[in-house]
Backbone as a printed PyTorch tensor [residue, N CA C, xyz], in Angstrom:
tensor([[[  6.7300,  22.1610,  16.4360],
         [  7.0870,  21.3100,  15.3620],
         [  5.9880,  20.3250,  15.1240]],

        [[  6.0430,  19.6880,  13.9250],
         [  5.1120,  18.7000,  13.4160],
         [  6.0050,  17.4270,  13.1430]],

        [[  5.4790,  16.3110,  13.5270],
         [  6.0800,  14.9670,  13.1730],
         [  5.2300,  14.1510,  12.5150]],

        [[  5.6430,  13.7400,  11.2860],
         [  4.8890,  12.7920,  10.4190],
         [  5.5970,  11.4480,  10.3870]],

        [[  4.7420,  10.4250,  10.0980],
         [  5.1610,   9.2150,  10.0030],
         [  5.5510,   8.8460,   8.4710]],

        [[  6.7260,   8.4570,   7.9900],
         [  6.9780,   8.1820,   6.7970],
         [  7.7110,   6.7810,   6.5190]],

        [[  7.7280,   6.3480,   5.3570],
         [  8.5150,   5.0910,   5.0680],
         [  8.8630,   5.1140,   3.5480]],

        [[ 10.2820,   5.1470,   3.4260],
         [ 10.8910,   5.2020,   2.1260],
         [ 10.4600,   6.1440,   1.2730]],

        [[ 10.4360,   7.5020,   1.7490],
         [ 10.0710,   8.5650,   1.0250],
         [ 11.4370,   9.4720,   0.8550]],

        [[ 11.5830,  10.1180,  -0.2050],
         [ 12.6120,  11.1040,  -0.3890],
         [ 11.9720,  12.5110,  -0.5070]],

        [[ 12.2970,  13.1970,   0.6850],
         [ 11.7910,  14.6790,   0.8280],
         [ 12.7060,  15.7250,   0.1340]],

        [[ 12.1430,  16.5230,  -0.6550],
         [ 13.0430,  17.6030,  -1.2650],
         [ 12.8480,  18.9120,  -0.6350]],

        [[ 11.5690,  19.2970,  -0.2460],
         [ 11.2850,  20.5630,   0.2840],
         [  9.9900,  20.5820,   1.1100]],

        [[  9.9590,  21.4260,   2.2170],
         [  8.7860,  21.5180,   2.9360],
         [  8.5190,  23.0940,   3.1470]],

        [[  7.3030,  23.5470,   2.8490],
         [  6.7740,  24.8750,   3.0690],
         [  5.6720,  24.8590,   4.0520]],

        [[  5.4880,  25.9320,   4.8130],
         [  4.2870,  26.1340,   5.7810],
         [  3.7870,  27.5720,   5.3290]],

        [[  2.4850,  27.6190,   4.8410],
         [  2.0990,  28.7590,   4.4580],
         [  2.9190,  29.6180,   3.5000]],

        [[  3.5380,  28.8890,   2.5740],
         [  4.3530,  29.4260,   1.5650],
         [  5.7990,  29.5940,   2.0810]],

        [[  6.1990,  29.6610,   3.2180],
         [  7.4700,  29.8220,   3.8030],
         [  8.3900,  28.5380,   3.8330]],

        [[  9.5260,  28.5730,   3.5320],
         [ 10.3930,  27.4180,   3.6560],
         [ 10.4180,  26.9110,   5.1940]],

        [[ 10.3030,  25.5770,   5.2300],
         [ 10.4110,  25.0990,   6.7120],
         [ 11.6240,  24.1940,   6.7770]],

        [[ 12.2270,  23.9950,   7.8700],
         [ 13.4380,  23.1010,   8.0460],
         [ 12.7780,  21.8600,   8.3750]],

        [[ 13.4290,  20.7000,   8.1260],
         [ 12.9550,  19.3550,   8.2920],
         [ 14.0270,  18.4250,   8.3310]],

        [[ 13.9180,  17.3570,   9.2340],
         [ 14.9260,  16.4510,   9.5180],
         [ 14.2620,  14.9950,   9.6530]],

        [[ 14.8690,  13.9160,   9.1230],
         [ 14.2830,  12.5720,   9.4510],
         [ 14.8960,  12.1140,  10.8450]],

        [[ 14.1350,  11.2960,  11.5570],
         [ 14.5110,  10.7130,  12.8510],
         [ 15.1550,   9.4370,  12.4980]],

        [[ 15.3410,   8.6020,  13.6640],
         [ 15.7860,   7.3000,  13.4430],
         [ 14.8420,   6.3380,  12.7660]],

        [[ 15.3490,   5.6120,  11.9020],
         [ 14.4560,   4.5630,  11.0940],
         [ 14.0790,   3.4470,  11.9530]],

        [[ 12.9800,   2.9790,  12.0090],
         [ 12.3510,   1.8910,  12.7690],
         [ 11.9920,   0.7320,  11.7580]],

        [[ 12.3550,  -0.4290,  11.9510],
         [ 12.1610,  -1.6460,  11.1110],
         [ 10.6020,  -1.6060,  10.5230]],

        [[  9.5460,  -1.5940,  11.3740],
         [  8.1970,  -1.6730,  10.8360],
         [  7.4160,  -0.3930,  11.0560]],

        [[  7.9520,   0.4920,  11.8690],
         [  7.1360,   1.6810,  12.0110],
         [  7.3670,   2.7490,  11.0630]],

        [[  8.5050,   2.6370,  10.4300],
         [  8.9410,   3.7420,   9.3710],
         [  9.9880,   4.7740,   9.9930]],

        [[ 10.0070,   5.9550,   9.4260],
         [ 11.0150,   6.9560,   9.8390],
         [ 10.3660,   8.3370,  10.0820]],

        [[ 10.3030,   8.7480,  11.3580],
         [  9.6370,  10.1180,  11.6270],
         [ 10.3360,  11.2120,  10.8560]],

        [[  9.4320,  12.1500,  10.2820],
         [  9.9180,  13.2710,   9.6290],
         [  9.4420,  14.5190,  10.5790]],

        [[ 10.3810,  15.2090,  11.0010],
         [ 10.0990,  16.3800,  11.9730],
         [ 10.1820,  17.7030,  11.1380]],

        [[  9.0940,  18.4610,  11.0600],
         [  9.1740,  19.6720,  10.4930],
         [  9.1220,  20.7730,  11.4940]],

        [[ 10.0230,  21.7860,  11.4210],
         [ 10.0530,  22.9610,  12.3890],
         [  9.3610,  24.0600,  11.6850]],

        [[  8.2130,  24.6090,  12.1480],
         [  7.4900,  25.6440,  11.5090],
         [  8.1610,  26.8540,  11.6370]],

        [[  8.1190,  27.5940,  10.4730],
         [  8.9580,  28.8330,  10.2770],
         [  8.4580,  30.0590,  11.0730]],

        [[  7.3670,  29.8920,  11.8320],
         [  6.7260,  30.9470,  12.5780],
         [  6.0240,  30.2350,  13.7210]],

        [[  5.7350,  30.9710,  14.7370],
         [  4.8330,  30.6700,  16.0490],
         [  3.4460,  30.4570,  15.4490]],

        [[  2.8580,  29.2420,  15.6950],
         [  1.4750,  29.0160,  15.3370],
         [  0.5990,  29.3700,  16.4270]],

        [[ -0.2870,  30.3740,  16.2100],
         [ -1.3270,  30.8930,  17.1680],
         [ -2.5640,  30.0080,  17.2470]],

        [[ -3.2440,  29.8230,  18.3390],
         [ -4.4240,  28.9960,  18.5280],
         [ -5.4240,  29.4890,  17.4310]],

        [[ -5.9190,  28.4960,  16.7620],
         [ -6.9940,  28.7880,  15.7140],
         [ -6.3710,  29.1540,  14.3420]],

        [[ -5.0250,  29.4030,  14.2390],
         [ -4.4160,  29.8060,  12.9550],
         [ -4.2010,  28.5100,  12.0540]],

        [[ -4.5440,  28.7280,  10.8470],
         [ -4.3370,  27.5930,   9.9460],
         [ -2.9990,  27.6270,   9.3290]],

        [[ -2.5260,  26.3380,   9.1390],
         [ -1.2120,  26.0470,   8.5840],
         [ -1.2880,  25.2080,   7.3410]],

        [[ -0.9890,  25.5190,   6.2160],
         [ -0.9430,  24.7170,   5.1730],
         [  0.4520,  24.2000,   4.8170]],

        [[  0.6280,  22.8890,   5.0680],
         [  2.0140,  22.2330,   4.9770],
         [  2.1410,  21.5310,   3.6110]],

        [[  2.9630,  21.9250,   2.7440],
         [  3.3460,  21.4580,   1.3710],
         [  4.6530,  20.6450,   1.4730]],

        [[  4.6140,  19.5050,   1.0370],
         [  5.8120,  18.6370,   1.0990],
         [  6.0130,  18.2310,  -0.4230]],

        [[  7.1820,  18.5040,  -0.9620],
         [  7.6530,  17.9440,  -2.1520],
         [  8.4740,  16.7160,  -1.8770]],

        [[  7.9800,  15.4750,  -2.4510],
         [  8.5820,  14.2530,  -2.0720],
         [  8.5130,  13.3600,  -3.2010]],

        [[  9.2070,  12.2230,  -3.0600],
         [  9.0480,  11.2830,  -4.0510],
         [  8.9230,   9.8940,  -3.3830]],

        [[  7.8860,   9.0380,  -3.7210],
         [  7.6160,   7.8890,  -3.0800],
         [  8.3890,   6.6510,  -3.7930]],

        [[  8.4210,   5.6160,  -3.2120],
         [  8.9780,   4.4350,  -3.9570],
         [  7.9220,   3.1380,  -3.6910]],

        [[  8.1600,   2.1750,  -4.4640],
         [  7.3190,   1.0810,  -4.3730],
         [  7.1830,   0.4310,  -2.7910]],

        [[  8.2490,   0.7640,  -2.0950],
         [  8.2850,   0.1520,  -0.6690],
         [  7.4980,   1.1370,   0.3100]],

        [[  7.1450,   2.3840,  -0.1650],
         [  6.4190,   3.2710,   0.6940],
         [  5.1010,   2.7510,   0.9940]],

        [[  4.9940,   2.3350,   2.1880],
         [  3.6910,   1.7890,   2.7590],
         [  2.8190,   2.7630,   3.2010]],

        [[  1.5080,   2.4700,   3.4090],
         [  0.3690,   3.4480,   3.8240],
         [  0.1300,   4.6350,   2.9150]],

        [[  0.6930,   4.6760,   1.7280],
         [  0.3660,   5.5460,   0.7420],
         [ -0.4150,   4.9370,  -0.2890]],

        [[ -1.5520,   5.5360,  -0.5650],
         [ -2.4660,   4.9970,  -1.7230],
         [ -2.9370,   6.2310,  -2.6630]],

        [[ -3.0540,   5.8550,  -3.8310],
         [ -3.4110,   6.7450,  -4.9480],
         [ -4.5820,   6.6910,  -5.5430]],

        [[ -5.4920,   7.4970,  -5.8510],
         [ -6.6490,   7.5080,  -6.7200],
         [ -6.2700,   7.9840,  -7.9810]],

        [[ -6.6260,   7.3960,  -8.9580],
         [ -6.5120,   7.9900, -10.4590],
         [ -7.3230,   9.2680, -10.5440]],

        [[ -7.1920,  10.0340, -11.5830],
         [ -8.1630,  10.9800, -11.8120],
         [ -9.6870,  10.5650, -11.9370]],

        [[ -9.8290,   9.4450, -12.7140],
         [-10.9830,   8.7890, -12.8680],
         [-11.7680,   8.5910, -11.6230]],

        [[-10.9530,   8.2630, -10.4550],
         [-11.6590,   7.7520,  -9.1100],
         [-12.0040,   8.8740,  -8.4080]],

        [[-11.6990,  10.2210,  -8.7460],
         [-12.0110,  11.3170,  -7.8020],
         [-13.3490,  11.9580,  -8.2720]],

        [[-13.8500,  12.8030,  -7.2830],
         [-15.1350,  13.3470,  -7.7230],
         [-14.9210,  14.4010,  -8.8880]],

        [[-13.8310,  15.2180,  -9.0180],
         [-13.6540,  16.0080, -10.1150],
         [-13.1340,  15.4520, -11.4090]],

        [[-12.6070,  14.2470, -11.1960],
         [-12.0840,  13.4230, -12.3000],
         [-11.0430,  14.1740, -13.1610]],

        [[-10.2760,  15.0460, -12.5200],
         [ -9.2400,  15.8600, -13.2690],
         [ -7.8170,  15.6520, -12.7170]],

        [[ -7.6820,  15.2640, -11.4880],
         [ -6.4470,  15.2690, -10.8180],
         [ -6.3360,  13.8530, -10.0400]],

        [[ -5.1630,  13.3650,  -9.8700],
         [ -4.9750,  12.2140,  -8.8930],
         [ -5.0690,  12.5700,  -7.6150]],

        [[ -5.2670,  11.7410,  -6.6780],
         [ -5.3900,  11.9970,  -5.2110],
         [ -4.5670,  11.0100,  -4.3920]],

        [[ -3.7530,  11.5310,  -3.6150],
         [ -2.9220,  10.8350,  -2.7360],
         [ -3.4680,  10.8840,  -1.3340]],

        [[ -3.5990,   9.7510,  -0.5650],
         [ -3.8330,   9.8250,   0.8390],
         [ -3.0550,   8.8950,   1.5940]],

        [[ -2.8610,   9.1380,   2.8760],
         [ -2.0770,   8.3310,   3.7110],
         [ -2.8500,   7.7060,   5.0050]],

        [[ -2.4740,   6.5190,   5.4350],
         [ -3.1860,   5.9930,   6.5890],
         [ -2.2990,   6.2580,   7.7180]],

        [[ -1.3070,   7.0740,   7.5800],
         [ -0.4470,   7.3810,   8.7380],
         [ -1.0350,   8.5860,   9.4920]],

        [[ -0.5630,   8.9200,  10.7040],
         [ -1.0610,   9.9210,  11.4750],
         [ -0.1270,  10.9120,  11.8170]],

        [[ -0.5310,  12.1820,  11.9550],
         [  0.2180,  13.3400,  12.3210],
         [  0.1850,  13.6010,  13.9510]],

        [[  1.4820,  14.0200,  14.4020],
         [  1.6070,  14.2480,  15.8740],
         [  2.1640,  15.6720,  15.8540]],

        [[  1.3820,  16.5420,  16.7190],
         [  1.9410,  17.8220,  16.9660],
         [  2.7630,  17.8340,  18.2600]],

        [[  3.8700,  18.4960,  18.3140],
         [  4.6900,  18.5530,  19.4950],
         [  5.0690,  20.0970,  19.7700]]])
């Protein structure tokens, strides 16, 4: 499984390589946020790539999320979201 650090996000759906994945939020922590544990829908082999897509909605309280407007990106066509949080594989 994969654990992501979140804060004030609403998650609707998670897929891994196009397959639906189960997910659950852990216990909320005052300043650390809330862990989001994603269960992979298949066994991940060494060297295998996994593309994790998360359909979510953020809020003004969602910390560590930052957006670039399309004009701020190299392609200047799409906005870009990045996170300062870290992923943990377990």
